[in-house]
C-alpha positions as CSV (number, residue, x, y, z in Angstrom):
1,H,0.0,0.0,0.0
2,G,2.9,2.4,0.8
3,R,4.6,1.8,-2.5
4,E,1.4,2.5,-4.5
5,K,0.9,5.8,-2.5
6,K,4.5,6.9,-3.3
7,G,4.1,6.0,-6.9
8,I,0.9,8.0,-7.1
9,E,2.5,10.9,-5.4
10,R,5.5,10.8,-7.8
11,R,3.2,10.8,-10.9
12,E,1.2,13.6,-9.3
13,A,4.4,15.6,-8.8
14,A,5.5,14.9,-12.4
15,L,2.2,16.1,-13.7
16,D,2.4,19.2,-11.6
17,M,5.9,19.9,-13.0
18,I,4.6,19.4,-16.6
19,E,1.7,21.8,-15.9
20,A,4.0,24.4,-14.4
21,R,6.3,24.1,-17.5
22,E,3.4,24.5,-19.9
23,R,2.1,27.4,-17.9
24,R,5.5,29.2,-18.0
25,S,5.7,28.5,-21.8
26,L,2.2,30.0,-22.4
27,I,3.1,33.1,-20.3
28,R,6.4,33.5,-22.2
29,D,4.6,33.2,-25.5
30,L,1.9,35.7,-24.4
31,V,4.6,38.2,-23.2
32,R,6.4,37.8,-26.5
33,E,3.3,38.3,-28.6
34,T,2.3,41.4,-26.6
35,R,5.8,42.9,-27.0
36,V,5.6,42.3,-30.8
37,E,2.1,43.9,-31.0
38,D,3.3,46.9,-29.0
39,Q,6.3,47.3,-31.3
40,L,4.2,47.1,-34.4
41,R,1.7,49.5,-33.0
42,L,4.5,52.0,-32.2
43,A,6.0,51.6,-35.7
44,H,2.7,52.3,-37.3
45,T,2.1,55.3,-35.1
46,E,5.5,56.7,-35.9
47,Q,4.9,56.1,-39.6
48,R,1.6,57.9,-39.5
49,E,3.2,60.8,-37.6
50,R,6.0,61.0,-40.2
51,E,3.5,61.0,-43.0
52,V,1.4,63.7,-41.4
53,R,4.6,65.8,-40.8
54,E,5.7,65.4,-44.4
55,T,2.2,66.2,-45.7
56,T,2.1,69.3,-43.5
57,Q,5.5,70.4,-44.8
58,D,4.3,69.9,-48.4
59,I,1.2,71.9,-47.8
60,T,2.9,74.7,-46.0
61,A,6.1,74.7,-48.1
62,V,7.7,78.1,-48.3
63,R,8.1,79.3,-51.8
64,T,11.6,79.3,-53.1
65,E,13.3,82.7,-53.8
66,G,13.6,82.2,-57.5
67,S,10.1,81.0,-58.0
68,S,6.8,82.8,-57.3
69,R,4.9,79.5,-57.2
70,S,5.2,76.6,-54.7
71,A,6.1,73.1,-55.8
72,P,2.4,71.9,-56.0
73,D,1.6,75.0,-58.1
74,D,4.5,74.2,-60.5
75,R,3.3,70.6,-60.8
76,R,-0.2,71.8,-61.5
77,A,1.0,74.2,-64.2
78,R,3.1,71.5,-65.9
79,M,0.1,69.1,-65.9
80,Q,-2.1,71.8,-67.4
81,E,0.5,72.5,-70.1
82,K,0.7,68.8,-71.0
83,L,-3.1,68.6,-71.1
84,E,-3.2,71.6,-73.5
85,Q,-0.5,70.0,-75.7
86,I,-2.5,66.7,-75.8
87,R,-5.7,68.5,-76.7
88,Q,-4.0,70.4,-79.5
89,K,-2.7,67.2,-81.1
90,P,-5.2,65.8,-83.6
91,S,-6.9,62.6,-82.5
92,G,-7.5,59.6,-84.7
93,P,-5.3,57.8,-87.1
94,Q,-3.0,59.9,-89.3
95,R,-2.6,58.8,-92.9
96,S,0.6,59.3,-94.7
97,G,0.8,59.6,-98.4
98,P,-0.8,61.8,-101.0
99,S,-3.6,64.0,-99.9
100,W,-6.8,64.2,-102.1
101,E,-7.9,67.5,-100.7
């Protein structure tokens, strides 16, 4: 009877150790996952802040001394010039060869 009791106690202690090891492993995994999520959240926040700062700088860009227009105005003017050039070009197929007109 005494041996059986010691055997049962040994198995019980072994199971307790296994449970404790698994619990520590789960806690370690949870801490690691939380740390990674925090780092990702911080990185995304920093990226959004950087984008907002850059956008704000673009919007409030000081005009250069040699130019009376800001960079967005220059881009807009270039796009309008290209649009006018495209509109002036004839559309449709162009025929080469003698003209009957």
